[in-house]
N, C-alpha and C positions, 0 to 999 in steps of 0.2 A: 465456396472459397471465401466470399465476403463475410458470411456469418461465422465461419470457422476462425477467422483471424481478426477481423476488424471489431466485431462486437465484444469479444473478450478484452481486447486492448482498450476499447472505449470504456468498458466497465471498470477496468483497473484505473484508468485516468479519472473517471468520475469519483471513484472511491478515494483516490489520492487527493482530490480537491475537497471532497465533502467530509471525510473522516476527521482531519485536523480541525475543521470548523465546528463539527459536532462535539469533539473532545474539548475544544476551547470554551464552549458554553458550560461545560461541566467542571473543568479544572480551574483552579484559581489563576489570577493574572500574575505575570512575572516572568522573568527570563528563564529561571530554573524550571518553571512549569511549562514553558514553551519548549524547552529541550525534552522534558518528559513526554509532552504531547508528540513531538517528533519521533521519539524512540518507540512509543506505543504504536503510533500510526505506521511506522516502517515495519515493525514486527507483524502487525495485522496484515499489511499489504503483502509481505513476503509469504505468509502462511496462505493467504487467499490465492496468490499467484501459483504457489506450488500445488494447492488443491485443485485449482482450475486446470493446470496442465495434466494432473492425474485424471481428471474427468474427461479432458479432451482426448486422452489416450484410449478411452473406452474400456473394453474388456481387457486390453493389454496393460492398463494402468496398474491393476493389482499385482500382476506378474512383475512388472518393472519395479514397483514399490518394494516387493519382497527381495528381488535380486540386487537392485542398485538404487536405493532410496536417494543417494546423492545426485542422481540424474535430475530429479525434480528440484532439488535445492539449487543446482546450477542453472536450470531453466528459470527458476524464480529470480535468481541473481541477475540473469540477463534481461529479464523483463523490467528490472529496476531502471534500465536505461530509459524506459518510457515513464514510469510512474514517479521516480525520484525527483526529477526537475519540477513536476507538477506539485509534488508534496512540499518541496522547498518554497515554491512560490505561494502556496496556500498558507504555509507557516509564516512566511514573511508578511503576509497580509493581515495576520491576526492582531499585532500590536496597535494598529491604528484604531481599533475599536476599544482599547483598554480605557477604563475610567479611573481605576484606583492605582495601578502600577505605572511607573514611567519606564520608557524604553531607554 
């Protein structure tokens, strides 16, 4: 039970914290690029969450994907209750390290 629920959620949380930081090192500084960073990070996290749910379904994942792919989209959206606040906090932390652009 612990590994089936807590570890995937912990992984999503860690990805939500680390992905914006990694993208922030690659993307230029500025408010517009911070928004781009947030959009890219949210899209990646949504896809990773949907793929994770499909893997957690095991052999039934392929059947559910063929019959009702929106089921995984809805599960991914529900998982955003966990990773979205972490993502926002991570993004809000990025401007304090800017050297060229002003917030």
